[in-house]
N, C-alpha and C positions, 0 to 999 in steps of 0.2 A: 841322848845320842842314839841314833838308830842302830840296832844290832845288825851286824853283817851276817847274811845267810851262811849256814855251815857249808853248803855245797853250791858252788857257782858254776857248775858244769852246764853248759847250754845243750839244747837238744841237737844242735848242729855238731858240737864237739863230740857228743855221744855217738852220733851216726858215723862220724869220721873214725872214731875209735873202733866201731864195729867193722867199718870198711877195712881197717888195718889188719883185721884177722884173716882177710882174703887177699893175699899179695897180688893176685891177678885181676882184682876188681877194676872195672873201667870207670867207676864213679857214677854210672847211670842210676843205680839204685839209690845211692845217697842223694843225688840230685833230685830224684823223684820224690823222696821223702821230704826234702827241703821245700819243694813246690807245694806239697800238701800242708806243710807247716805254715808256709806263707799264706795259703788260702784260708787256713784256720784263723790266722791273725786278722785278716780282712773281715771274715764273718763275725768274729768276736767283737770287733769294733762296731759293727752295725747292730749286733744284738744288744750291746750295752747302750746304744742310742735309741732303741725301740721305744716308742712313746714320745720321743722328741722330734722325730722325723717321720715322714709319711711312709712307714714301712710295716705298720701293723695291719692286720685284717687280711681278707682274701682278695685274690685278683679277679674273681668271678669265673675262673676257668677250672677245669678238672684235669687231673693227671691221668696216666694210663691205667691207674688203679680205680678210677672213678671217684677219687677223693678231691675235695676242694683244695685248690692250690693257694697257699698263703703267700703273701708278698715276699716274706723272708725265704720261703721255699724256693721261689723263682730266682731270687737274688743269689742265694747260696749255690744253687745249681749252676748258674751262669759263672760264678766265681770259680768253681771247680773246673768247669769245662774250659775256661779261659786260662787257668793257671797251669793245668797239667798238659804234658805232652809237647810243650813249646820247644824242648831241647831234643825231641825225636826219640825219647826213651819208650814212649807208649804207642802201642799199635791199636788197641781197642779201649774205649771207655764205655762203661755202662752206668746209668743212673736210675734211681727209683722214679725220677721225674720224666724220663724220656721213654717212649714206647719201644724204640729200637736202639741197639748199641751203636756207638759212633766209631767208625773205622777211620783211622788217621793215616795220612800218607807218611811213610817213614823213609823216604829216599835219602833224607839228610841225617838220619840217626840209626841207632841199633833197632828200635822198635821192639825191644826185648820184653816189655811188660804189658799186662792187662790190668786195668784199675776199675773196680766197681764200687760205687758209693751211694749212700743215702745222705744227701747234702745237708738235710736238716730234720733229723728224727724228732718227733714230738712237737712239731711246729704248731699243731692246733692249740697247744698250751701257751704259746708265746704271748698272746694278748693278756694272759693272767700272770705274766712274769714268772712262769715255772721253767725250771731248767730244761734246755733242749740240747741236742748234740749232733755230731756228724759221725758216721761209721764208714770205714773203707777197708777194702781187701785188695791185695796185689798178688797176681799170679804171673808166672813166666810163660811166654809164648812157646808153643810146641812146634809149630810149623816153620817152614822156611819163611824168611821175612817177606818174600814176594808172593806168598800164597797163604796169608793169614785168613782164617775162616772161623765159622761158628764153633768148631771143635776146640779152638784155642780159648774161646771164651767160656765154654761150658765145662769147667773143671770142678772137681769136688774140693771142698774146703781143706782136705788133707794135703792138697798140692799147693796151698797158699805159700807164698814167699814171706809175706808179712801182712799184718792187719792192725787196725787201731781204731780208736774213737777219740772224739774231742767232746768234753762236757762244757757247755757255756752256762755257768751257774754263778754262785757268789764269787767264784774265781773261774778262770778258764784253764782247763787241764787237758793235756794231750797224753794219752796212754797208748803204747804200741808194743808189739813184739815182732821180731824178725827171727824167731826161733831160738834166741839166746836170752831167755828171761823176759818178763813183762815189766816195763818201766814207765813211770809217770812223771810228767813235767808240768809245772804250773807257770802260767804266764805272768811275768812281772810287768804290769802296764807302764811302769815308770821308765823302763829301759827297752820295752818291746821285745823281750826275750823269754822263751820257755826255759825254765831252770829245773834241773833234776830235783824232784821233791819226794818221789816214791821209787826207790831202787829195788829191783827184784821183788815185785809184788807176789806174794804167795797167799792164795785164798784159803781160808780154813777148810779142813777136810769135811767137816759137817758144820752146819750153821744153825742159827736160831731165828732166822727171818724167812718168811715166804712172801712172794709178791705176785699177785694175780688179781685181775679185775673180776671180783665176785658178783658184779652186776649181771654177768653172763651165765651164772651157774644154772639157770633153768635151761640154757641151751647146750650145756655140757652133757656128755654121756654119764651114765650112772657110775661108771668106773672112775671117771675124773672127779665126780662129786665125792666119791668115797675117799679117794686119795687126798683131796684138799681137806676133807673132814678129819682124816687121821693126822695130817700135818698140824692142824689146829689143836686137836685134842691130845696128841701124843701117841707114840707107837712103842712097841716093846724095846726096851733099852734107851728110849728117848721120852721119858715121862714129862708131862707138863705142856707139851705142844710147842709150836713155834708162834712167833708174833708176826702179825700181818703188817707189811709196809708196802704201799703202792702209790707211786707218783703219777704213773700214766705216761711217762717218757722212758722208752726202753733203755736208752743210754744211761739216764740217771739212776733207774732202778738197778740195772746191771752193775754200774760202778759202785753203788753203795754195797751191794751184796758181795762183789768181788773183794772189797776191803774188809767187810765185817763178817762175812760168811752168811750164806742164804741161798735161796732158790727162786728163780723167776719162772713163772709158768704162763704160757699162752697156748692153751689146748684148742683142739678143733671145736667148732660150734655147729649147730644145725644149719646155719646159713653159710658157714665157711668150713665144710668138712675136711678140706685139705689143709686147713690152717690159714692164718692171716699174714704172718711175717714172711718176708722175702728171704729165700735161702741165700742168694748171692750177695746182697747188699746189707743184710742184717744178721741172719742166723749164723752163717758160716764164719764171717770175720770175728764175731763175738765168741763163737765156739773155739776158734783157734787161740784166742786170748785166754779163754777159760782153761783150756787144756795146758797151755804153757805156764799158767799160774797154779796148776795142780787141781783144777776143777774139771768139769765134764759137761757136755751138752748132748741132748738126745731129742729125737722126735717122738719118743714114747715107745719106739721099737728097737732103735739102735743109734749109733753115733751120728750126729749131724754131719760131722766131717767126712763121713763115707758116702753121703748122698751125692749122686751125679745129677746136676741140674738138667732139666729138659728144656729150659728156656731162661732168659734173663730175669723174668719176673715170677719164676716158680715160687709157690708158697709152701710153707711147712709148719707143723706144730713145733713149739719150742719149750723145752724144759732145760734150764741152764743154771749152773752155779756150783755150790759145794759138791764135791764128787760123791760122797757117801749118800747124800740126800737125793741127787738126781739118779744115781744107779738104783736106789730103792724105788723111786717113782717108775723108772723104766721097767723094773722087774714086776711091779704090781700091774702096770698097764699091759705088758707083754703077756703075763699070765692070764689076764682077763680076756685078751684077744684070742689066746689059744682055746678058750672055752666057747667062743662064739661060733 
C-alpha cells in the first residue's frame, strides 16, 4: 500500500493561508503567485520530456547578454510572458532573455506588481540532463498606475515583496518567501500539485560546502584566490576546510547549500570586473530568500539587498549562503579593498 504523505497542503492553500493574514488583501498577489506556479508546471512538463521532443539544443540566436539562446530558454521565457499579467496585477515584466522591460496596459486591473525573472537558469546544462531552474522576484509599484516608469522597476532587493525559485531536477521543487519564512513545495506529478515538503527552511549559520567555478581562478583577484584557498584549507576556529561542490546551475547550487549549509561564490573576473550574475533576476531574489532563511548575500563589500540597480541587466559579484561564512568573506574582501 502506498503511504499517504504526512502533509497534503498544496501551494495554493498555503498562499491563501498567507493571504488570510492580511484582511484587506485583494487577492492580486495570491493570483500572481498562482500564475507563476502554473508556469512552473508547464516548464517542468517540457523539461521532463527533453530528449523526447525537439526542444534540446540552441536556437541559433543570442540573448541580450550575448549568450546562445537554448530552445528551452526561449520556450520558458514565452511561457512566463504569456502566463503572468493576464489578470491585470502586473504593470512591468523583466526577463533575462529580453533586452527591455515589458510595460503592460493595466486599465483592467490594479497593476500593482513588477515581476522580474530568469526563466531557465543553467539552461546550457540541459542537454546533459543537469538540474536547471527558474528564479523570480516580485516588487510593488511605487508610482500612480497611470504613470508607471523605470523608477518602479529599478528597486533594491530590500524592497521585494516576494521571491522564489523552481528547481527542475529529480523532482520539481518550488521554494518561495513572502517575508513569512521560506517554504518548499515538491510537485507530485500524479496529481499535478505542489505539496508542502519543506516548511520554514532555516539554513545553517555556518556551512561545510563551498561552490565556485575554480576554472576561473587565474582570472580572479589575488584577494579572491586567497579567500577560496582559506575556505578549502581551513581558517581559525574552522579547521579542516570546506568541501567543494559545484554543479554549474545557480539554482541547483544555491538550493543544496540552503538546505545543507554552504556558500556560493561568483567573484568578478578580469573579463567581467563588474561580475556576471544579474542583480534583478538572479542575485537579489536569491538574496531575499537567503536572508529570510537566516543566511546572507554580499557583493563583497556590502549586502546585495541594498544595491539599487541602474538597469534591468545590471551585473554584480555574488557571495551567498550561510551567514557566518559570507560575512567572513565580505570582511576579508572589504579589508583587502581598503588597502588598495
